[in-house]
N, C-alpha and C positions, 0 to 999 in steps of 0.2 A: 744886146751886143755880145759878141763872142771874141775872146782872145785866143789866138792860136800860137803855140810855141813850136817852132821848127828847129831841130838840131841835126847836125851832121858832122861827122869826123872829117877834119881837114888833114892833108898830108903834113908831116912834121916840118917840111920845108916852107910851109906857109906861115909867115910871121904876121904881126899886126899890120905892117905897111902893105904887104901883099894881099892880106884879107881885105883891107880897105879898098885897094885897087879893084879886086874882084867884085866886091859889093857895089862899088860905084858903077862898075860896068853893067851890072844887072838892074840898077835902080830905075832906068827908064821903063822897064817892063812892068813896073808896079804903079806908075803914074796914071791917074784917071782910070784905075781898075774898078769896074763896077762892084760896089759893096765894100771896098777897102777904105777904111777911115784913116789908118796910119800904119806905118811899118817902121820898126827899129831893127837894124842889123846888129847881131851880137857876135862876140868873139871872146874865147877864153884861151889865153896863151899857154896856160899850164896843161890843159887837156887837149889842145888843138881842136876845140869844138867851135864850129861856126853855126850860124842860123839866123833866125828872125823872130821877132815878137810882133804879131799882127793884130790889129783891132779891126774887126769886121762888123758890119751892120747886122749880119745874121749868119748862122751856121751854114745855111743853104748856099749863101754867097761864097763862103770859104770853101766848102766842099766842091762847089762847081769849079773853082780855080785849081785846087789841088788834085788834078787829074793825072793820068798816066804820063802824059806829055810833060807836065811840070815836074813830076818825080824823076823822069829820065833826064830833064834839063839839069836838075840839081845834082844828080848822080854823075852826069858827064862833066859838069863844070867844076865840082868840088871833090870828086873821087869817092864818094860814098852816098848811099841811099839816105834820104831824110827820115827822121823820126818825128811824128806829128802828134801834138796833144791839144785838145780843145778845152776851154774853160768858159763858163758863163761869166759875164762881166756886169754885175748888177750896179756897181757904183764906180765912178771915175772921178778922181780929184785932179784938177788941172791948175797948177800953180801959176802958169803963164796968164791964163784968163781970170784966175781967182774964183773959179767956179767948181762946184761939185755937182755932178750929174748922176741921176738915178735912172737906171734902165732895167726896170723889172717887168 
């Protein structure tokens, strides 16, 4: 499993409500996406940072998705280019299911 963190600068005029509206509008793009397990949209009002925390089945699946077209979509929609970081995700604690999963 791979966790990808995407961050981008939002215009100062984008508050939490507007960010949620923008995020909701892009959510269908991520449904049934091959290799994507889960996505969380993130927003920081103090720094006007938006982004997402993605859990992928593999780094290859993530890298396939984060292509030039996706980067341009993010830049056009939110006004700045995305910064992308990848992390190995060897253990996941899920309090909803009560399970701990190991992915090594």
